[in-house]
C-alpha positions in Angstrom: 0.1 0.0 0.0 0.9 3.7 -0.7 -1.6 5.9 0.6 -1.7 9.6 -0.3 -4.0 11.8 2.0 -4.6 15.0 1.2 -7.0 17.7 2.9 -8.0 21.7 2.2 -10.8 22.0 4.2 -9.3 24.5 6.7 -6.7 27.1 5.9 -3.7 24.6 6.5 -3.0 22.2 3.0 -2.1 19.0 4.0 -0.2 16.7 2.5 1.3 13.0 3.6 2.1 9.8 2.7 1.3 6.2 4.3 2.7 2.8 3.1 0.3 1.0 5.2 2.4 0.8 8.8 3.6 4.3 9.0 3.8 7.7 7.5 6.6 8.2 5.0 6.3 12.0 4.6 4.1 14.9 5.5 3.7 18.2 4.7 1.2 21.4 6.1 1.0 24.7 5.6 -1.5 27.4 6.9 -2.8 29.6 4.3 -6.5 30.2 3.8 -6.5 31.9 0.7 -3.6 29.7 -1.5 -4.9 25.9 -1.3 -4.7 25.9 -5.5 -1.4 27.7 -5.7 0.0 25.4 -2.6 -1.2 21.9 -2.8 0.0 20.5 -6.1 3.8 22.1 -4.5 3.3 19.9 -1.1 2.6 16.8 -2.8 5.5 17.0 -4.9 7.7 17.5 -2.3 6.3 14.9 0.1 6.8 12.6 -3.2 10.6 13.7 -3.0 11.2 13.0 0.5 9.5 9.6 0.3 11.7 9.0 -3.0 9.2 7.7 -4.7 7.0 8.9 -8.1 2.8 9.8 -8.3 2.4 6.1 -10.2 3.8 4.3 -6.9 0.7 5.4 -5.3 -2.3 3.2 -4.6 -4.9 4.7 -2.8 -6.0 8.3 -2.4 -7.6 9.6 0.4 -9.4 13.1 0.9 -10.5 15.2 3.5 -14.5 15.7 2.9 -15.1 18.9 5.2 -17.3 20.3 6.4 -15.2 23.6 5.1 -15.5 26.9 2.8 -16.4 26.2 -0.9 -13.8 27.2 -2.8 -10.6 25.4 -0.2 -12.8 22.3 0.1 -12.7 21.9 -3.7 -9.1 22.2 -4.7 -8.9 19.0 -2.5 -11.7 17.4 -3.9 -10.8 17.8 -7.1 -7.2 17.2 -7.0 -7.9 13.8 -5.3 -10.5 12.4 -7.6 -8.2 14.2 -10.7 -4.9 12.0 -9.2 -7.5 8.9 -8.9 -8.8 8.6 -12.4 -5.5 9.2 -13.9 -3.6 6.5 -11.8 -6.7 3.8 -11.4 -6.9 4.1 -8.0 -9.2 4.1 -5.6 -10.7 7.5 -3.6 -11.8 7.7 -0.5 -13.4 10.5 1.8 -12.9 10.7 5.3 -14.5 13.5 7.9 -12.0 16.6 7.7 -13.2 16.3 11.4 -12.2 13.0 12.1 -8.8 13.3 11.6 -8.3 16.1 14.1 -9.9 13.3 16.6 -7.8 11.4 15.1 -4.5 13.3 16.0 -6.1 13.8 19.5 -5.4 10.7 20.6 -8.1 11.2 23.3 -9.7 8.4 24.8 -12.6 10.0 26.6 -15.3 12.1 25.2 -14.5 15.3 23.8 -15.8 17.4 20.8 -14.1 18.5 17.4 -14.5 22.2 16.5 -13.2 24.1 13.0 -13.3 27.8 12.2 -16.9 27.9 10.0 -16.2 31.9 9.5 -19.2 34.2 10.0 -18.7 33.7 14.0 -19.9 29.6 13.7 -18.1 26.8 14.0 -18.0 23.1 12.7 -18.1 20.6 15.1 -18.9 17.4 16.4 -18.6 15.4 19.5 -16.8 11.9 20.1 -16.6 9.3 22.3 -13.0 8.8 21.8 -10.2 9.7 19.3 -11.6 7.1 16.6 -15.0 7.4 17.6 -17.6 10.0 16.3 -21.2 10.1 17.9 -23.1 13.2 15.9 -23.4 14.3 12.7 -21.1 17.2 11.8 -23.1 20.7 11.9 -22.2 24.1 11.7 -23.8 26.3 14.5 -23.1 29.8 16.3 -21.2 28.7 19.5 -23.2 30.6 21.7 -26.0 28.3 20.8 -24.4 25.0 21.7 -22.4 26.0 24.6 -24.5 23.6 27.2 -24.0 20.8 25.2 -19.9 21.1 24.4 -18.7 23.4 27.7 -18.2 20.4 30.1 -15.8 18.9 27.9 -12.4 19.1 26.0 -12.4 20.3 22.8 -9.6 20.7 19.7 -9.3 22.3 16.4 -9.3 26.0 16.0 -12.7 26.6 16.5 -12.2 25.8 20.1 -9.4 27.7 20.5 -11.4 30.9 19.0 -14.0 30.5 21.2 -13.0 30.3 25.1 -16.6 31.0 26.3 -18.1 27.7 24.9 -14.9 25.9 24.9 -13.4 26.6 28.0 -10.6 23.3 28.2 -9.8 23.7 24.8 -6.6 22.0 23.7 -4.6 21.2 20.5 -4.0 19.8 18.2 -5.5 23.4 16.6 -5.0 22.8 13.1 -5.4 19.7 10.1 -2.7 16.7 9.7 -3.0 14.8 6.7 -0.7 12.3 8.1 -3.2 11.6 11.1 -5.9 11.7 8.2 -3.5 8.7 6.4 -3.3 7.1 9.6 -6.9 6.5 10.4 -7.5 6.1 6.5 -5.0 2.8 7.0 -6.4 1.6 10.0 -10.0 1.4 8.4 -8.5 -0.2 5.3 -7.0 -2.9 7.4 -10.1 -3.3 9.8 -12.5 -3.4 6.2 -14.3 -0.1 7.8 -16.4 2.3 6.2 -15.4 5.4 4.1 -17.9 8.6 3.1 -18.2 9.4 -0.5 -15.8 11.9 -2.1 -18.3 14.2 -2.3 -18.3 17.8 -0.6 -19.5 18.1 3.3 -20.6 22.1 3.2 -23.3 21.8 5.7 -24.4 25.0 4.2 -25.4 27.4 1.5 -22.6 29.0 -0.6 -22.4 33.0 -0.4 -22.9 33.6 -3.9 -26.5 33.2 -5.1 -28.8 34.1 -7.9 -30.5 37.2 -7.4 -34.2 37.7 -6.8 -35.0 40.1 -9.4 -32.9 37.7 -11.8 -34.3 37.5 -15.3 -33.3 34.8 -17.6 -32.8 36.1 -21.6 -33.6 33.5 -24.1 -32.5 34.2 -27.8 -36.0 34.9 -29.7 
């Protein structure tokens, strides 16, 4: 197995290679505005550090969000393109699950990432490998009673200490953690998500209400 993992659902552009036993190479860069510029060069550097070529990849794993529209699509489109070109499976994982796995926690906790608009993407976990709720997007004040007693990881938790008083790391997504989780799932015959973007809310750009369709005569 040579598994390539990518995730651009958060401000972090992150890439990793995993051979089924351990992470061979990984790279992460935090830049919310340059996902499209940073991802492919990061893939090249990770392959180079591992001394491998792209055609050695046998599995592609991609974080499907939740995340903002533009950044999230960069990783998904790239992963699907690699899968098509190489003729290998492309498997989806929830981005929050990667953060949960990286935490290593063995107690109930919350993962929260920054959803902008003063909201967070979040979910509850029984432990680092077991998500209890579907990912959601909410204002922190609206979920305080449900999460305040729990440890919380992720950038969203660190942004809102009143809602997440026990906020801790990791702050950013890691493709190394996503790859390790995927390798465990593949070994155990676990399920993956469809490779469709998990937005959770409508995009900012919408057709104006008074928009008129012009048809040729």
